[in-house]
N, C-alpha and C positions, 0 to 999 in steps of 0.2 A: 377655418384657418388650418393650413397644413404647417406642421412644425417638424422640420428635419432634425435628426439626432445623429450624432457621431461621437464615438468614445475613443479617446487617446489614452493609452496606458503608459505611464512613465516608470512604474516600478511595481512588481508583484511583491506584496507584503507577506504576512504570515498566514498560512493555512492551518487552522487549528482543527485537527480531526476529532479531538475530544469534545469540543463545543460545536463542531460542525459549522464553522464559519470561516470566512477568509476576508482578507483586507487587501485593497488595491489602491495605489495612489495614481491619480491622473485627472483628467477633466472631460466633461461632456461639452460638446459644441451643439448649441441649439440655433436654428435658423428659421425665420419666418418673415413674411412680408406684411407690414402694417401700412395700410393705405393712408392713414392719418399722419404718417411721418414722411411723406413724399414732399419734395420741393424742387423748384426749378433752379438749376445750377447757375444760370445767368443772372438770376435775381440776387444771388448771395456771393458775388465775386468769385465764381468758379468753385465754390466749396462743394465737394462731392461726398465727403464723409465726416462725421462728427462722432464724439464719444460722450455718452450720457450715463448718469447713474441708473442702475436697474430699479431704483425706488421712484424714479420720475416718469417712467413709461410703463405700459402694460407688459407683464411677463407671465407666462403660463404657470399655473399652480401645480408644478410637477413635484412628485415625491418618489422616493425609493421604497417600494412596498415591502421588500424582503430584507430591510435593513436590520442588522444585528444590534444596533445601538439606539433604536428609536426612530420613529418616522418624523421627519422635519421637511418643511417646504424648502426647495432650492432657492426660492426668492428671499429667504431671510438674510442672505449675504448681500451686502452692498458692494457690488462689483461693477466696473465700467461695462457698458454695452456699446457695441459698434453699430452705427446707423448710417446707411448709405442713402443717397438722394432718391434712389428707386423705391425706398421703403423697406429694403432688406435689413433686417435686424439680426445681428450675430451676438450671441450671449454665451460666454464661457463660464462654466461652473466647475472649479477645481476643488478637490478635497481628498481626504483619505476615506475611501468608501469601504464600509464593512457590511457584508451581507451574509445571509445564511446560505449554506451549501450542503446538499445531501451527498456525502462521500460514499463511494463504492470501493470497499477495501478488499474485495475478493482476490484481486491479483496483486496485492501489496507485496513488495515495493515496486513492482513493474506495472503500476496502475496508471490510468489516465482519468483525470477528474474533469467533469463538466460543471462549472459553476456559472451563475447568471445574475444579472441585475434586472429587476422587474420595475420598469418605470411606468407611472400612470399619473393622471391628474387627480386632484383631491376632491373637487366638486364639479368640475366641468365635464359634461357628458360627451359621448362620441359624436353626437349630431352637431356639435359646435367646434370641436377640435379634433384633428386627425394627426397622429404621430407617424412620421415617415422616416424609415432608416435611410441615411445617406450612404452612398457607396464609398467604400474605403478598402485599403489593403494594409495588412499588418506589416509594419516595418520593424524587423527584429533588431536592426542595428541601432535604433534610437530608443528601444525599450531596455530599461535597466535589468541586469541579470540577477536572478535569484539563485541562492545556493542549492535549494532542494527542488525547485520547480522551474519548468520551461514553458513559456507561453507559445502554444502551437498555432492557435487560430482564434479569431473573433468573428462571430456571426450574429446578425440582428434579424429578428423577425417579429411580426405583429401577431396578436392574439385577440380574437373577437370577444368583446365584453361590453357591458353597459357603459363603462368608462374606457377611454382609449388606453391601451396597454401595449407597451413595447418591451421585448425581452432581448437583452444583450448577453450573448452566451460566450463564455471564455473556455477554451479547451486547454487544459494544463497537463503536461506530462511530467511525472516525477523523475528526478535524477536518482537512479538506484544505487550509485557507487557507495554512498555513505552506509547504506544498510547492508550491502553485499560484504564490505570489509569489516563492519562492526557487529553484524548480526548473523548473516547466513554462513560465512566462512567459519567463525567460531563454533556455531552450532554443528556444522558438518564435521569438524575436527573432533568435537566432543562425542558425536555419535560413533566415530571410529574408535575413540578411546574407550568408550563403554564396552565395545566388543573385545578389544585387546586385553581386557582384564582377565579373560579366560586363558590367555597365553602366558600369564605369569606362572612361575613355578609354585607348586602347592606349598612349599616350605615358606613362601612369603606370607607373613602373618597378617598383612594389612590389605588383603584383596577385597574384603567386604568394605573396609573403610574407603578404599579408592572408588568402589562402585557407588557408595553413598555420596561421595564428593561429586561425582559426575551427575548423579541424580539431583542433588541440590543445585548444581550449576544450571541444569535444564529448567528447574523451577524458577531460578532467578531470571533467566532469559525470558521465560514465559510471562512472568510478572511484569518485567520491564516493557514487553511488547504490548500486553493488554492494557497497561496504564495509558499508553498513547493512542489507543484505539477507541472509536466511539462505542458507547455502551448501548448496543443494539443487538437484537436476536434475528433481525431480518437477513443479515449477511455475516458470513464467517470467512476470514482470510484463509487461503490455502496454506500460508506459512504458519498460521496458528494451529491448523489441523496437523501439519507436519511436525511441529514442535510438541504437540500433545502426543502424537504417535511415538516420537522419540522418548518422551517422558515415560510412556507406558513400557516401551522396550527396556529402558533403563531400570524401571522398577522390577520387571521380570528378571533382568540380569542379576539384580541384588538377591532376589528370591532363589534363583538357580545357584548362585554362588554359596548361599547359606546351605542349600541342600547338598551341594557337592562337598562342602567341608564336613558336614555331618556324616556323609557316606565314607569320606576319607578316614575319619576317626573311628568308624565302626569296626567291631571285632566279630569273629565267628565265621561260619562257613557261608559262602555265597550260593544262592539258589541256582539250580541248573539252568533256568531260563536266562538269568543274567550272565552266567558263564558262557552260554552259547552266543548271546548278544555281543559280549566282549570279544570272543574269538572271531566272529564274523566281521566286526569292525576292524580288528587288527588285519585281517586278510584284505579287507576292502581298502584300507589306508596304507597298505604296504607299498613300498616303492618298486618292488619287483612286479613284473607283469604276471597277472593271473590268467591262466587259460583253462580250457575245459580238460586238457590232458595233464592235470597236476599230478605229480608223483604221489603214488598211494602211500608210500612210507612217510612222506612229509605231511600228508593229510592226517595220518594216524598220530603223528607227533603233535600236530596242532590240537587235535581233538582230545589228546590226553592231558593238555595243559589244565592247570587248576587256578584260574584267576582269583585274585584276592579283592577285598573291598577297595584297596587303593587303585587296582586296575579298573574297577568299575567307575570310580570317581574320575580317573584320568580319561577314560573313554567318554563319559558324559561331558567332561570339560571340553574335549576336542570337538564333539558334536555341537556344543553350544557356541564355540568359537566360530565355526563355519556358518551355523544357522544365523547367528546375530549379525555377522558381517554381511551375509547375503541380504537380510532384511533391511539393515541400515543403508546399504548401498542402493538397494532397490527403491527405498523411500526417497532417497536423494535424487535419483534419476527421474522418478515420477514427478517430484516437486518441480524440478527445473524444466521438465517437458511441459508441464501445465502452465507455469509462470511465463516462460519465454515464448513457446510456440503459440499458445492460445492468445497471448496479448498482442502478437504481431499481425 
């Protein structure tokens, strides 16, 4: 007996990345021809269709194999069944279906998930019953909208097995705007703030405190994101790697700020190597154009300067400002390139 199957989705429910499961409300349409239910229309006053209880006729012993709430026979519900005079039986089974789904979080939050329903018979083998997908087209206007997910496509295909098995595959696209405004943009602004700490005057006494505040903020965002992610080592989100890299840079900025403050408070004579390094940096960062034909008197004046430890700390701070800004901006460009370009 051939059993045609068709899925109608009325509402995409919750997709739980932590438990790796998703819920969908809708109904399955099952069709088959039962020769024992045929009748002659003229013998019954032109009656072409009747409705019977699913408990009074034969129904297939179908189950959802990858159910997240336990395996139950679809026939346990007493629902009406449409029977036509040709023996065509149409059975509708509606429910809130919860099934397991293996999430791919690599491109989070610009990811596309593929979740499926695996239908099979419980005891009937493939030589007695054949499951056949019915052709259909997804109607996005009659499907309920979900705030975080968009249903892109529904495909159905068979899988060879001892028992008949049919897989209904749902392609779901995440709506990323919530995570862009509440996660990515705050993280990007914090990364710039962690670099601008080096631009504060040295007399500002809470530079280390500000660096620690930014570091703790990164830790809060990382904890919040990993809480909602599946606990698996097979996949790692690019956003998690990006946030971990920013957390590392923020930790380095705290360490460098402490080092700069210690150099700033130091007394004594500056070594010759550090003096030359400070002079070269001042020449490099000067707003005046430096050419090969620099005046010799000016060069002698620069070479006779005696930088102090405060000059060393200011030079190191200026280098850190440029270096950390470059690394933070580069990490952001790489992240958006990977998430947006590779996912399209």
